[in-house]
N, C-alpha and C positions, 0 to 999 in steps of 0.2 A: 331513605340514601344520605349518608353524610355528604357535607360539602366537598371534601376531598374526593370521594368516591364519584361525586357528579362532575368534578371537574375533569376526572380522569377519563369516565364515559363520553364527556363532551369533545375531548381530544381525540380520542379514538374514534369516535364519529367523523370528526375533520381530517382524518388520515394520518395523525400526527404521531400515531404510537401503531405498531405491528408485534405481533407476538409469535413466536415460534417455539416449538416444544425442544428443549437439549437436555439431556440426561447423560450424565457421565460418572464415572467412580471418583468419589474423593476420598483421600489418602490422609488420615493423620500420621504424623511422624514423631514419634517420642524421643528420637534419638537427635539432640540438638547441637552435636559436635559437627565438626567439620568433614563432609564427606566427599565434596567436590571442591578443591581448594580454587581453581579456575573461575567457577561460579561464584564462590565466596569473594573474590577478588574484584570481579565485575561489580557485584552487589556494592562494595565499597566505592569503586569508580562511580557508580550511578548515585550513591549520597553525594558524594563530591561534587557532581556536576549537576544537580538540580538548580532549575531556574523558573524565575517568575516572568510570564507573557505579558503581565499588566504592567509591570515597571520597567522591564528590560528591553521592550520593544517600543519603537517612536511612533505611537498611535497618533500623535498630532502631525505627522507627516502627511501633506495633501496629496492625495492620488486622484488622476483623473482615470475614471475604468475603460474610458475609450481613447485614451492615447498614451503611447510611451510605456506600456508594460511589457510586450514582446517585439521581437522584430517582424515587418510584415513579409520579408522575402522567406521565413521560415514557415509560413502559412501552407498547410498541405494543399489547400485548395487555390493557391494563388494562380496556377495556370487552368483552373477548372472554368469552362467557358460560362455557366450560369453565374459563376462569381464575379467574372470580369464584366459582364453586363451590370453588375450593380452600381449605384452610383457612389460616390465617396462616403455620403453619410450612411448607406446602406452597410457599405464595407466595414467601415468603422463600429457600428454596432454588431455585425456579424464577429469581428475580432473581439469585441468585448464579451460577447456570448461563448466564444471558443475558450477564453481564459477562465470566465467564470465555470463553465463545463469542467475544466481539468482539475481546478481548485475544489471545485464541489466533489468530485470523486476521490480527490485526496481526503476532504472531510469525512464523505461516508465510509472510506476504508479506516481512517483512525478509530471511528466509532466501533467499528467492527473488532480493531485490534484491541480496544479497552474491554469490550465483552469477553474476548478470547484470554487477554492477559488475567482478567479477574476469575476465568475459569481456572487457568492454570494454577492459581494460588492454591486452589484445592485439590486440583488433579495431580500435580507432579509430586512422585514418590520421595525426593529428598528436600531435605529442610534449606539447603543453600539455594534450590532451585525456588522455594516457595518466598524467601526472601527479595529475591530477585524479580520474580513475578509481581510482588507488591510494589516494588518500586517502577516497573515497566506499566502497570495500572495509572500510577501517579502521572507519568509521562504522557499515556495516552489521553487521559482527560486533559491535561495541557493541549495537547496537539489538537483536540477537538474545539477547545476553548478558542485557540487562537485563528485558526482556520475558518472557524464560523463567524468571529469578530471581522477577520478580513473580508470574509465574503458580503457579510450583512452591512458593514459599516463604508467598506472602500469601494466594493464592486456592485452592491446592492442587486445581486442577482444571483439566486441559489437553484441549480439544478437538482431533479431528483437522481438517485441512484442508478447509475448504468445496469442493465439486467445481468450482465455476465459477471459484474463483480458482486452485485447481490447474490447471485446463485451460489459463487465460491465461497462467501462468507457464511452463507446458510448452511453450506455443507461443513465448513470447519467448526461453526459454534455448535452445530446440532450433532456432529459425532461424537460417539461414546469414549473414542479412544484418546489418549492424551497427547500421544506422539504424533496423530494425526494433526492434531491442533498446533503443536509446533510445526508439522510439514506445511500446512496450508496458511499459517500466518507468519511466523518468523523465518522460514525458510523462502517461501514463493512470494506472500504478497509485501511482506516488510524488504524482502530482497529486491523485488520489482520497484517498489516504493522509492528505496534508495538512490536507485538508478534514475528514475523520472525526476525524483529531487533535485538530483545532481546535474541533471541537464536542465532543467529549469532555473536553477541558479546560476548555472553559466551564462544563459542566454537573457534572463530577466533584465531589465533595463529601469526596473521601479526599486528604490532603495529598500523600502520596508518590507517587500516581499522577500527580496535578497536576505535580509537577516533574519527574518521569520524562518526562511527555508534553512539558514545554516544552523539556528539552533535546534531545529527540529533533526536535522541530519544528524547531528551529534548523539542524539538519543536514539534515532533508528540504526546507527551502527551499531551501538550495544545490543538493541534487540536481537538484530541478526545474529551477533555472537552469541548470544544467550540460547539459541537454537542451535547452532552448531555445536557448542559446549555440552548442551545438554544430551544431544541426540548421538555425538559420535561414539561409535563402537555398538550403538543400540541394535543395529540391523545386521552384525556379523553372523550372528547364529540364527537368524528367525527363520521358521519353518516356511518352506517353498509358497506354500499358500497364503501364508501372510504377508510374506514378501511382496507377492504378486498384487497383493490388495494395495499396498503402498505403491507400486509401479503403475498401478492403474490411476490412483489419485493423482500423483505426480504428473503423468502424462493429461490426465482431464483438467488439471488446474492450470497447466500451462498453455493447454489451448485456448481454454476460457480466456485467460489473460491476453492473449495474442489476439483473440477475436474481438475483444471490446473495444480495440482502436481501429475503428472502420469507418466513423464518420456518421453511423446512422441517425444518432441525437441530432446533429446538425442539419440533416438531411430532413427529419421530420419538422425540425423548426421553421425550414425554408421554403417547405413544400416541394423538395427536389427529388428527383428519381431516387429511390435509396440504392438501387442496384449500380447507377451510374456514380453516385458519388463513393460508394465501396470500390468500385474499380479504380476510381481516380485516385483516392486514397492510398490503396494497395499498391499502386504504380508510381507513387509520390516518392523520389530519390529520398528526400530529407526524412521523410515518414519511415520508410524501408530500414534505414541506418537506425532511427530512434527505436522502432519496433524490437529489432534485433537487440540492440544495446541494452534494453530493458532486462534480459536475462544475463547480462554478464556478471552478474553476481549470483544470482541462482544456480546456474549451472555448475562452477566450480565448487560451491558449498554442497550441493547434491552428491559432486565426486567425493569430497570428504567425508561424506558420511556412507560410502559405498554404496549409493542410490544411482549412480550412473550404471546400471546394468545393461545387458546386450539390449532388452526389450525398450528401456529408456533411452538410452542411446540412439537406435533405430529411429524412435520417435522424433528425437531432438533433431537428428541429420534431418527428417521430413520437414520441421519447423525452421531449419535454417540457423540453429542455434548452439549446435555442438561445438563450432568454433572456440567458444568461451570455456571449455572446460579446465583451461589451464591459466585463466585470467587470474591475475594478482589482486583481488578485491582489497585486501589488507594494506598493499602497498599503496594503493589509491588512496584508501581512508587516512593513512599515514599523511601523505602528501597534502590532503585537505585539511588536515590537522584534527581528525577526529579520534585518533587513536594516540 
């Protein structure tokens, strides 16, 4: 066995590498002219807005991982009795873990986005989309880089991927249909990430993290637009059975993303009753608002694509997120300086 193969085998044995089977159609496009001008314009914007996380972020900023990153009053466990019984040192340590957990899921989601973007380069049937997917692949590599560096150098605590997020990433990566990759990543995971990044950017008190999030959000805004521009009109004349497949996937994906925010990872860390933690987290007014707002970009974008069908509307009404169908995410992005 070569030294390289031996190193790979050792890393796999240590749990550092996992393999899933992914098979999808790959399209050559021999027409190099502009077929979708909006995508070509987005590609030009992506080239103008590239940035270097190594030189443009102030990595020499001193960060205390146990103080001053997020305000204590927004902790969904703030009134949970077992949490209230912790001493100050234990509470600080737990808050450190909560921040690291959130950023770890961002990191893992960005690796999933990196893989999907690389798949789209081959899978999409327009050259303009291939161009843009190439720039997104670079963007996602940069996002993985900066989140990994912040977690390892500043927080010194990285969590494994949440089971619900892993399930959705696996489903998106392994599906053979390129439009499912757009739905799973660009529309749902990236849309949710934009809302989560925006919320964290508003409440974060640590300047390096705020700057990191602002750079990443400018990229993510384009990535969501990439999905909307690519899929607009695609579902208009889809056969009923194929449309139902996409409805099922959208509902499944949104339910998965809602259910990952229930505090099970923290319950396991602290040895608390998972059902009690789940109940308290779900009843937390702050987290109820946060969980709903995560879908503020997903629902209107699905409506633009014609995917807010009666079946999806019924599911979203049940999830309490249908209220966002007319939310103007583009206006919000312009206000934040991303468009």
